[in-house]
KEBAVEX-194741 format. One record per residue (C-alpha): residue number from 1; residue in one letter; x negated, y negated, z negated. Coordinates in pm, 1 decimal, decimal comma, m for minus. Layout:
N
     k   r          u          v          w
   NUM   A          X          Y          Z
...
This chain:
391
     k   r          u          v          w
     1   M   m13547,7    m8332,3    m6715,6
     2   R   m13900,6    m8352,3    m6729,1
     3   H   m14146,4    m8383,9    m7055,8
     4   P   m14512,8    m8334,6    m7171,0
     5   E   m14333,2    m8153,3    m7463,7
     6   L   m14054,4    m8018,1    m7367,9
     7   T   m14045,5    m7689,0    m7551,8
     8   Q   m14271,6    m7793,1    m7845,0
     9   L   m13948,2    m8043,9    m8024,2
    10   D   m13812,7    m7909,8    m8284,6
    11   I   m13573,1    m8124,3    m8506,1
    12   A   m13288,2    m8248,3    m8372,2
    13   H   m13021,3    m8511,5    m8499,3
    14   V   m12648,6    m8493,6    m8318,9
    15   D   m12448,2    m8780,8    m8334,5
    16   C   m12118,1    m8739,2    m8198,2
    17   D   m12030,2    m9036,6    m7938,6
    18   A   m11755,9    m9335,4    m8095,7
    19   F   m11614,7    m8975,1    m8293,5
    20   Y   m11286,9    m9106,1    m8407,6
    21   A   m11151,4    m9291,3    m8078,0
    22   S   m11312,7    m9013,2    m7867,4
    23   V   m11100,6    m8794,6    m8145,9
    24   E   m10835,6    m9031,0    m8017,4
    25   K   m10888,5    m9004,0    m7678,0
    26   R   m10847,5    m8617,3    m7660,9
    27   D   m10524,5    m8620,4    m7813,8
    28   N   m10359,7    m8842,2    m7625,7
    29   P   m10439,3    m8902,3    m7278,2
    30   D   m10244,8    m9184,0    m7224,5
    31   L   m10575,1    m9393,7    m7387,5
    32   R   m10858,9    m9238,9    m7232,8
    33   D   m10921,9    m9509,2    m7023,1
    34   K   m10796,3    m9784,0    m7210,8
    35   P   m11019,5    m9988,8    m7473,1
    36   L   m10917,1    m9817,1    m7879,4
    37   I   m10966,0    m9918,7    m8203,5
    38   V   m10969,6    m9743,6    m8491,0
    39   G   m10887,6    m9960,7    m8749,3
    40   G   m10609,6   m10091,6    m8984,8
    41   G   m10363,5   m10470,9    m9003,6
    42   Q   m10497,0   m10807,9    m8978,8
    43   R   m10696,6   m10815,1    m9288,3
    44   G   m10886,8   m10430,7    m9245,5
    45   V   m11167,7   m10372,5    m9057,2
    46   V   m11250,6   m10166,4    m8737,9
    47   T   m11354,6    m9797,5    m8846,4
    48   T   m11448,8    m9712,6    m8471,1
    49   A   m11411,1    m9854,2    m8143,2
    50   C   m11479,9    m9674,5    m7786,8
    51   Y   m11671,5    m9768,4    m7624,0
    52   L   m11448,9    m9943,9    m7373,4
    53   A   m11425,3   m10170,9    m7691,9
    54   R   m11762,4   m10203,6    m7757,2
    55   I   m11885,9   m10365,7    m7425,0
    56   K   m11693,2   m10666,7    m7527,1
    57   G   m11811,4   m10693,0    m7860,8
    58   V   m11615,5   m10462,2    m8073,2
    59   R   m11858,4   m10331,2    m8385,4
    60   S   m11801,0   m10085,4    m8648,9
    61   A   m11696,5   m10251,0    m8982,6
    62   M   m11580,8   m10550,2    m8797,8
    63   P   m11262,0   m10746,7    m8957,0
    64   M   m10955,8   m10671,2    m8760,3
    65   F   m10896,5   m11034,3    m8711,7
    66   Q   m11218,8   m11072,6    m8519,5
    67   A   m11176,8   m10754,8    m8318,8
    68   R   m10832,7   m10844,5    m8105,0
    69   K   m11006,8   m11209,5    m8060,8
    70   L   m11257,2   m10990,9    m7883,5
    71   C   m11055,2   m10759,6    m7749,3
    72   P   m10679,6   m10856,3    m7706,4
    73   E   m10587,8   m10546,7    m7489,3
    74   A   m10737,0   m10264,9    m7643,0
    75   T   m10503,7   m10061,5    m7837,4
    76   I   m10545,9    m9989,8    m8264,1
    77   V   m10423,5    m9678,1    m8369,8
    78   P   m10499,0    m9531,1    m8798,5
    79   P   m10771,8    m9290,6    m8925,4
    80   R   m10673,9    m8974,4    m8855,9
    81   M   m10886,9    m8822,0    m9142,7
    82   A   m10736,1    m8526,0    m9145,0
    83   A   m10809,5    m8454,7    m8773,2
    84   Y   m11141,9    m8572,0    m8763,7
    85   V   m11248,4    m8345,3    m9016,5
    86   E   m11102,3    m8071,3    m8888,7
    87   V   m11301,0    m8122,4    m8528,3
    88   S   m11571,0    m8207,3    m8779,7
    89   R   m11548,8    m7848,7    m8878,2
    90   Q   m11525,8    m7686,0    m8549,3
    91   I   m11859,3    m7889,2    m8495,0
    92   R   m12056,0    m7814,2    m8758,2
    93   A   m11977,1    m7386,8    m8713,3
    94   L   m12120,8    m7417,2    m8368,2
    95   M   m12440,8    m7669,6    m8532,3
    96   D   m12438,9    m7286,5    m8760,9
    97   R   m12477,8    m7119,4    m8493,8
    98   L   m12851,9    m7251,9    m8331,8
    99   T   m12945,2    m7244,7    m8711,3
   100   P   m12917,7    m7194,4    m9043,4
   101   I   m13053,3    m7482,5    m9160,0
   102   V   m12797,0    m7826,5    m9049,8
   103   E   m12840,1    m8064,5    m9308,6
   104   P   m12468,8    m8329,9    m9240,3
   105   L   m12516,4    m8660,0    m9325,4
   106   S   m12105,6    m8749,1    m9248,8
   107   L   m11845,4    m8591,4    m9031,0
   108   D   m11999,7    m8684,1    m8660,9
   109   E   m12304,9    m8644,8    m8735,8
   110   A   m12650,4    m8405,3    m8868,8
   111   F   m12973,1    m8317,7    m8850,1
   112   L   m13054,8    m7924,4    m8737,3
   113   D   m13394,1    m7772,1    m8766,6
   114   L   m13481,9    m7559,6    m8455,5
   115   R   m13780,7    m7440,8    m8551,5
   116   G   m13835,7    m7047,1    m8517,5
   117   T   m13536,9    m7022,6    m8347,5
   118   Q   m13658,5    m6935,7    m7967,5
   119   R   m13760,2    m6540,3    m8059,5
   120   L   m13361,1    m6541,2    m8186,8
   121   H   m13232,1    m6682,6    m7877,5
   122   H   m13524,0    m6653,9    m7586,8
   123   A   m13491,7    m7046,6    m7505,2
   124   P   m13666,5    m7300,3    m7624,1
   125   P   m13479,4    m7575,9    m7910,2
   126   V   m13403,8    m7843,6    m7642,0
   127   L   m13194,3    m7564,0    m7392,4
   128   M   m13001,3    m7465,1    m7676,9
   129   L   m12897,6    m7829,3    m7738,0
   130   A   m12824,7    m7927,8    m7374,2
   131   R   m12618,6    m7605,6    m7431,8
   132   F   m12400,3    m7700,2    m7786,9
   133   A   m12336,1    m8025,9    m7585,5
   134   Q   m12184,1    m7890,9    m7282,3
   135   Q   m11993,3    m7606,2    m7483,7
   136   V   m11947,7    m7911,9    m7793,4
   137   E   m11780,8    m8148,0    m7486,9
   138   A   m11586,3    m7779,1    m7322,7
   139   E   m11425,0    m7589,6    m7594,6
   140   I   m11337,9    m7902,7    m7877,6
   141   G   m11307,6    m8194,7    m7587,9
   142   V   m11504,2    m8490,9    m7720,6
   143   S   m11848,6    m8572,9    m7603,4
   144   I   m12232,3    m8604,9    m7823,1
   145   S   m12498,4    m8736,8    m7782,0
   146   V   m12879,8    m8553,6    m7931,1
   147   G   m13249,3    m8678,4    m8022,7
   148   L   m13497,8    m8439,5    m8028,5
   149   S   m13842,0    m8478,4    m8204,8
   150   H   m14111,5    m8357,4    m8413,7
   151   N   m13964,6    m8546,0    m8740,1
   152   K   m13631,2    m8670,1    m8854,5
   153   F   m13667,5    m9010,9    m8847,0
   154   L   m13775,2    m9016,5    m8491,9
   155   A   m13566,6    m8737,3    m8412,2
   156   K   m13282,9    m9018,2    m8494,8
   157   I   m13414,5    m9311,3    m8345,3
   158   A   m13366,1    m9123,6    m7958,6
   159   S   m13019,5    m8974,1    m8026,4
   160   D   m12941,5    m9333,4    m7954,0
   161   L   m13133,7    m9391,0    m7711,4
   162   D   m12980,8    m9270,8    m7427,4
   163   K   m12567,1    m9257,3    m7575,8
   164   P   m12323,9    m9203,7    m7487,4
   165   R   m12382,1    m8824,7    m7370,6
   166   G   m12695,3    m8876,9    m7379,7
   167   M   m13026,1    m8617,7    m7453,1
   168   A   m13392,5    m8824,7    m7520,7
   169   L   m13681,4    m8637,1    m7672,9
   170   I   m14026,2    m8812,0    m7907,1
   171   G   m14334,4    m8669,7    m7833,8
   172   K   m14621,1    m8697,8    m7999,1
   173   L   m14804,6    m8854,1    m7749,0
   174   E   m14555,7    m9127,8    m7667,2
   175   T   m14483,4    m9215,3    m8037,0
   176   E   m14643,0    m9515,7    m8085,7
   177   S   m14630,9    m9660,4    m7769,1
   178   L   m14242,8    m9585,7    m7821,6
   179   L   m14133,0    m9685,7    m8150,0
   180   A   m14368,3   m10035,2    m8091,8
   181   T   m14127,5   m10180,1    m7864,3
   182   L   m13774,8   m10125,7    m8085,7
   183   P   m13738,2   m10426,9    m8352,8
   184   I   m13734,0   m10376,1    m8670,5
   185   S   m13382,2   m10260,9    m8730,8
   186   K   m13435,0    m9930,9    m8648,0
   187   I   m13671,2    m9838,9    m8909,7
   188   W   m13503,5    m9623,1    m9209,3
   189   G   m13389,3    m9842,4    m9509,7
   190   V   m13393,6   m10158,2    m9339,5
   191   G   m13042,0   m10366,3    m9371,0
   192   P   m13003,3   m10648,8    m9331,0
   193   V   m13158,3   m10783,5    m9625,0
   194   T   m13454,3   m10674,7    m9549,1
   195   Q   m13468,3   m10757,8    m9230,6
   196   A   m13414,4   m11112,0    m9277,8
   197   Q   m13719,4   m11085,4    m9532,3
   198   L   m13949,9   m10959,5    m9253,6
   199   E   m13831,4   m11138,8    m9025,9
   200   R   m13923,5   m11460,4    m9227,5
   201   D   m14240,1   m11345,5    m9252,5
   202   G   m14281,3   m11294,4    m8856,4
   203   I   m14250,4   m10896,8    m8835,9
   204   R   m13930,9   m10870,9    m8579,0
   205   K   m14062,4   m10608,1    m8401,2
   206   I   m14229,2   m10251,3    m8501,4
   207   A   m14551,0   m10379,9    m8367,2
   208   D   m14559,4   m10662,5    m8575,9
   209   I   m14583,3   m10375,7    m8857,1
   210   L   m14941,0   m10250,6    m8695,1
   211   R   m15122,9   m10581,3    m8742,2
   212   Y   m15092,4   m10529,3    m9128,3
   213   D   m15304,6   m10228,6    m9302,0
   214   E   m15143,8   m10005,8    m9594,1
   215   A   m15293,6   m10236,7    m9871,0
   216   D   m15140,3   m10517,5    m9750,1
   217   L   m14799,1   m10399,9    m9719,9
   218   A   m14804,6   m10215,8   m10015,1
   219   K   m14891,8   m10590,9   m10223,1
   220   K   m14593,9   m10796,4   m10043,8
   221   Y   m14332,0   m10582,8   m10019,4
   222   G   m14389,6   m10264,2   m10289,9
   223   A   m14267,6    m9911,2   m10228,3
   224   I   m14104,1   m10076,1    m9918,2
   225   G   m14435,5   m10168,8    m9748,1
   226   L   m14532,0    m9858,0    m9801,5
   227   R   m14263,8    m9744,7    m9603,2
   228   L   m14291,3    m9935,4    m9292,7
   229   Y   m14635,8    m9867,6    m9221,2
   230   A   m14619,4    m9468,7    m9243,6
   231   L   m14289,5    m9471,0    m8990,6
   232   A   m14394,4    m9770,0    m8789,7
   233   R   m14650,5    m9502,2    m8716,1
   234   G   m14385,6    m9251,7    m8668,9
   235   R   m14485,7    m9067,7    m8935,5
   236   D   m14287,2    m8874,5    m9165,7
   237   S   m14265,2    m8610,5    m9411,0
   238   R   m13893,5    m8495,5    m9519,8
   239   R   m13801,3    m8237,5    m9438,0
   240   V   m13404,7    m8057,3    m9291,3
   241   S   m13264,2    m7974,5    m9556,0
   242   A   m12939,4    m7741,4    m9503,1
   243   R   m12767,4    m7879,1    m9849,7
   244   E   m12441,3    m8073,5    m9871,5
   245   T   m12518,8    m8407,1    m9918,2
   246   V   m12162,6    m8544,0    m9921,2
   247   K   m12117,8    m8700,4   m10269,4
   248   S   m11776,7    m8782,9   m10266,7
   249   I   m11433,4    m8864,8   m10072,8
   250   S   m11213,7    m9183,9   m10071,0
   251   N   m10975,9    m9385,7    m9881,3
   252   E   m10854,9    m9720,7    m9883,0
   253   T   m10637,9    m9975,3    m9711,2
   254   T   m10636,2   m10376,6    m9665,6
   255   F   m10317,1   m10537,0    m9727,4
   256   F   m10168,8   m10823,4    m9476,9
   257   E   m10058,6   m11017,3    m9746,7
   258   D   m10218,4   m11008,2   m10133,7
   259   T   m10001,2   m10824,5   m10402,4
   260   S    m9923,4   m10750,6   m10730,7
   261   D    m9562,6   m10536,9   m10670,8
   262   A    m9637,7   m10245,4   m10919,4
   263   A    m9372,5   m10009,4   m10713,0
   264   L    m9574,1   m10111,7   m10331,7
   265   L    m9898,3   m10049,6   m10536,0
   266   D    m9797,4    m9726,5   m10653,2
   267   G    m9685,1    m9567,8   m10299,4
   268   H   m10047,2    m9684,4   m10171,9
   269   I   m10137,2    m9525,1   m10450,6
   270   W    m9987,4    m9178,0   m10309,3
   271   R   m10070,9    m9174,0    m9967,4
   272   L   m10457,9    m9296,3    m9996,2
   273   A   m10440,5    m8999,4   m10334,0
   274   L   m10271,5    m8756,8   m10017,4
   275   Q   m10511,4    m8833,5    m9799,2
   276   V   m10841,3    m8771,6    m9997,8
   277   S   m10659,8    m8433,4   m10064,4
   278   D   m10663,6    m8369,0    m9817,0
   279   R   m10990,0    m8413,7    m9693,8
   280   A   m11102,5    m8253,8    m9977,8
   281   K   m10882,7    m7942,8    m9937,1
   282   A   m11062,8    m7913,8    m9528,5
   283   R   m11405,7    m7911,6    m9682,2
   284   N   m11305,8    m7664,3    m9944,3
   285   Y   m11442,2    m7911,4   m10194,5
   286   D   m11304,6    m8033,1   m10547,9
   287   G   m11375,2    m8297,5   m10726,0
   288   M   m11462,3    m8379,7   m11129,5
   289   T   m11386,2    m8732,2   m11119,6
   290   V   m11120,9    m8971,7   m11004,3
   291   N   m11174,4    m9321,8   m10890,1
   292   L   m11014,8    m9660,9   m10808,9
   293   K   m11095,7    m9938,5   m10633,2
   294   L   m11002,7   m10317,4   m10609,8
   295   K   m11045,6   m10602,0   m10459,1
   296   T   m10808,9   m10918,2   m10574,6
   297   A   m10750,5   m11200,8   m10364,5
   298   G   m11084,5   m11390,9   m10452,9
   299   F   m11267,8   m11106,5   m10387,2
   300   Q   m11377,5   m11002,1   m10705,4
   301   S   m11384,9   m10580,3   m10712,8
   302   V   m11250,4   m10342,0   m10959,1
   303   S   m11327,2    m9995,9   m11039,3
   304   R   m11175,3    m9757,2   m11280,1
   305   R   m11265,6    m9387,6   m11357,0
   306   R   m11189,4    m9075,1   m11540,9
   307   T   m11330,5    m8779,5   m11541,6
   308   L   m11120,8    m8456,6   m11577,2
   309   R   m11105,6    m8148,8   m11757,2
   310   G   m11123,8    m7965,0   m11457,9
   311   P   m11201,2    m8010,9   m11112,1
   312   T   m10902,1    m8071,5   m10919,4
   313   N   m10810,0    m8120,8   m10505,6
   314   L   m10451,9    m8171,2   m10556,5
   315   A   m10286,7    m8514,2   m10462,0
   316   D   m10005,2    m8489,4   m10712,6
   317   D   m10366,6    m8435,1   m11007,8
   318   I   m10524,0    m8718,0   m10833,2
   319   Y   m10242,3    m8988,5   m10763,6
   320   R   m10158,3    m8949,2   m11127,0
   321   I   m10490,3    m9038,5   m11296,6
   322   A   m10557,5    m9349,2   m11028,4
   323   A   m10152,3    m9444,9   m11095,7
   324   E   m10222,1    m9476,5   m11458,3
   325   L   m10607,0    m9618,2   m11401,0
   326   L   m10399,2    m9905,4   m11235,5
   327   Q   m10138,5    m9991,1   m11530,4
   328   P   m10435,6   m10213,1   m11701,6
   329   C   m10540,2   m10371,9   m11426,6
   330   L   m10184,8   m10540,0   m11253,3
   331   I   m10297,4   m10865,4   m11511,9
   332   Q   m10556,4   m10932,4   m11286,3
   333   G   m10339,0   m10889,7   m10934,8
   334   P   m10313,3   m11002,9   m10644,3
   335   F   m10483,1   m10769,8   m10501,3
   336   R   m10626,7   m10717,8   m10070,0
   337   L   m10740,2   m10372,9   m10111,5
   338   I   m10677,7   m10071,5   m10297,0
   339   G   m10869,0    m9789,4   m10239,7
   340   V   m10837,4    m9415,8   m10446,7
   341   G   m11129,6    m9118,4   m10405,4
   342   I   m11266,5    m8784,4   m10666,4
   343   S   m11638,6    m8748,4   m10673,1
   344   D   m11855,7    m8552,5   m10880,7
   345   L   m11790,6    m8328,3   m10547,7
   346   G   m11818,8    m7930,9   m10591,5
   347   A   m11729,4    m7610,6   m10357,0
   348   V   m11388,1    m7505,1   m10495,8
   349   G   m11339,2    m7223,6   m10752,3
   350   R   m11552,5    m7378,8   m11033,7
   351   Q   m11302,3    m7374,4   m11229,7
   352   A   m10944,1    m7321,8   m11292,5
   353   T   m10746,1    m7733,4   m11211,0
   354   T   m10649,9    m8035,9   m11439,0
   355   A   m10303,5    m7827,0   m11581,9
   356   D   m10283,5    m7911,4   m11917,1
   357   L   m10072,4    m7747,6   m12182,7
   358   L    m9858,4    m8094,1   m12275,0
   359   D    m9805,7    m8089,4   m11922,3
   360   P    m9574,5    m7729,6   m11851,0
   361   D    m9472,6    m7966,1   m11517,0
   362   A    m9734,0    m7922,2   m11365,5
   363   P    m9782,3    m7533,4   m11199,4
   364   K    m9440,1    m7596,8   m11089,3
   365   R    m9563,7    m7906,7   m10882,1
   366   H    m9893,3    m7757,9   m10808,4
   367   A    m9664,5    m7520,9   m10673,7
   368   A    m9482,5    m7751,2   m10439,2
   369   E    m9807,1    m7890,3   m10299,1
   370   A    m9866,4    m7547,8   m10182,7
   371   A    m9603,0    m7509,9   m10023,5
   372   S    m9524,3    m7858,2    m9889,2
   373   D    m9907,5    m7810,9    m9723,6
   374   K    m9799,5    m7507,6    m9544,3
   375   I    m9506,0    m7699,2    m9417,0
   376   R    m9746,1    m8001,1    m9298,3
   377   E    m9999,1    m7751,4    m9165,0
   378   K    m9717,8    m7586,8    m8958,9
   379   F    m9506,1    m7872,6    m8807,7
   380   G    m9743,4    m8176,9    m8913,3
   381   K    m9830,0    m8431,2    m9090,5
   382   D    m9484,8    m8665,5    m9114,1
   383   A    m9302,3    m8317,1    m9210,5
   384   I    m9196,2    m8321,0    m9543,6
   385   K    m9310,8    m8660,6    m9766,4
   386   K    m9180,2    m8767,2   m10099,3
   387   G    m8947,8    m9066,4   m10209,6
   388   R    m9301,3    m9319,2   m10361,4
   389   A    m9475,4    m9264,2    m9959,4
   390   L    m9177,8    m9452,1    m9862,2
   391   R    m9224,1    m9739,2   m10049,2
C-alpha cells in the first residue's frame, strides 16, 4: 500500500462486512457459497444480507417479500442476537489492545483514536490496523473493512470505499477532491427527507455544495446548512469518545398474519423478553425502564413504558412488566408487529433487582432463571424452555 500520508493518519472506522450474515456463514459452512438473508417472516424485514444476495438487489430494512422476489434462491435464517453480541465482544477485546479510545456505534462498527499509539506498538496505525483485520478474520472468522483518515467523518466514508475486506485511506491533501465525486447521501446526517430536499434544489453531489458560501447555506437550511458547508470540505471536529453509546436494547417480530390472540401475543412477549435479557446479560447491562412496542394492522404505532424501582436484565422481570403493559392495549388490535425492550441502561450492579416485598416468589423465579441460563449456556439456547415459549 502506498499513500503520501500513510503513516500520518490516526482516526479509524472499523466496520464488519455483512456482520450477521458473516457470523451465520462462519457457524454453518454449508452456507458459505450461497446467498444468505438474515431476517424473519414473509412480512418482516431484512436484517442484513450477504454480498451474494446484495448483488441481486437485497438491502437491509427491505421487506422480506421483496427480498424473496429479488433473490428466490437465498437461504433465510432468523437473527441470533446472542451469537452476534458474543462475536462483537471478541472483536472489541482486540480493539482494546490497539487503543483505549474506542467508540462503538453498534455491534458491528466502531471508531478508534490511534493517536500516540505508534510509540506503544512500534508501528504506525495503518500497519496495526492491517494486522488487526487479519487477526479478526483468522481468529474470529469474520471479515472487516477499515477506513483511516484525519477525522471521524472521513474515516467512516473511507471504510465504505472498498468493501468487503477493504482498507482505504483519505489524506488531508486529497480530501476535497475525493469528496466532490460522492453523492450528497454520503454526508453524515443527510437522510432520505433531507436528500430529497437538497436534490430538489439541484444539490446531488457533494461538489454541488461547494458552489454555496456558508451564509447562504445557513440561511437556506439552518443548522443543517452549516454542517453541510463544513463536511463538504472534510471538516469534522468531533472527537472519538470512549463512552458507551448504547441507550436501549430491544427486539421485535412481525407476524405473518395480524393477530389479537392474547395467548399468542403473550408467548411472543416471553420470547422477546428472553432475547433482550440475553443481549443485556452478554453486554453486562441492565435497564431501569421496560418498553413495549406495537404496530396495528392499520400501521398505527403504539408504545408503552414503565420505569422500575430498580434496574434489571432478567427475562422474568422484563416479561412480566411487558405483559402487564400489553393488557390495556389489546382493544386496539389486531397487531402486525410487537417489540419488547429495556432502556435507561447502565452497568450491572448499580442497585438490587426489581424484586418486591409484595412478590415473595420473585427470588425463586430469579434463582430458577440463573440456573436456566447456565444450562442454556452449556447445552445451547434451546436446551430448556418455558411452556409459554411454545405459544
